[in-house]
C-alpha positions in Angstrom: -49.6 -9.3 -31.6 -53.0 -8.6 -33.2 -53.8 -10.4 -36.5 -55.2 -7.1 -37.9 -57.8 -8.7 -40.2 -58.3 -6.8 -43.4 -62.1 -6.6 -43.6 -65.4 -6.2 -41.7 -66.9 -9.7 -41.1 -70.4 -8.3 -41.5 -70.3 -6.1 -44.6 -66.8 -6.6 -46.2 -65.6 -3.0 -45.8 -61.8 -2.8 -45.9 -60.2 -2.2 -42.5 -56.6 -1.1 -43.2 -54.2 -1.9 -40.3 -52.8 1.7 -40.3 -56.2 3.4 -39.9 -58.8 4.0 -37.2 -62.4 2.8 -37.5 -62.0 -0.9 -36.8 -63.6 -2.7 -33.8 -62.5 -6.1 -32.4 -63.6 -8.5 -29.7 -61.3 -10.7 -27.6 -61.2 -13.3 -30.3 -60.2 -10.6 -32.9 -63.5 -10.8 -34.8 -63.3 -7.5 -36.8 -66.0 -5.0 -37.7 -66.2 -1.5 -39.2 -67.6 1.3 -37.1 -71.0 1.3 -38.8 -71.5 -2.4 -38.2 -70.2 -2.3 -34.6 -72.7 0.4 -33.9 -75.5 -1.6 -35.6 -74.5 -4.6 -33.4 -74.6 -2.4 -30.2 -70.9 -3.1 -29.8 -71.6 -6.8 -29.1 -69.8 -9.5 -31.2 -72.4 -11.7 -33.0 -69.9 -14.6 -33.1 -69.0 -14.9 -29.4 -71.1 -12.3 -27.6 -68.1 -10.4 -26.4 -67.7 -6.6 -26.3 -66.4 -4.9 -29.4 -63.8 -2.2 -28.7 -61.6 0.1 -30.8 -58.8 -1.8 -32.6 -55.5 0.1 -32.3 -53.8 1.2 -35.6 -50.4 -0.2 -36.5 -47.8 2.2 -37.7 -46.6 1.9 -41.2 -43.1 1.3 -40.0 -44.2 -1.7 -38.0 -46.4 -3.0 -40.8 -43.2 -3.7 -42.8 -41.8 -5.9 -40.0 -45.2 -7.2 -38.8 -47.6 -7.3 -41.7 -51.4 -7.4 -41.2 -53.4 -10.5 -42.2 -54.5 -10.8 -45.8 -57.1 -13.4 -45.1 -60.6 -11.9 -45.6 -63.4 -13.1 -43.3 -66.5 -11.6 -45.1 -68.6 -14.3 -46.7 -71.4 -12.1 -48.1 
């Protein structure tokens, strides 16, 4: 199950688990669409490809909540 990190690691933009617009690598580093584009869809942490993160339905969020640990250190 994906951790569904709550923010972009580059700019701090909120990335709600129930919405589109988040991108992740295979290590679940998370970025907003704007930053993923600026990074040419390459993760600056591991060099892996950034792909669309699937949204989690609100019904499943109750049973499997998203992470609340923010990664942005700006």
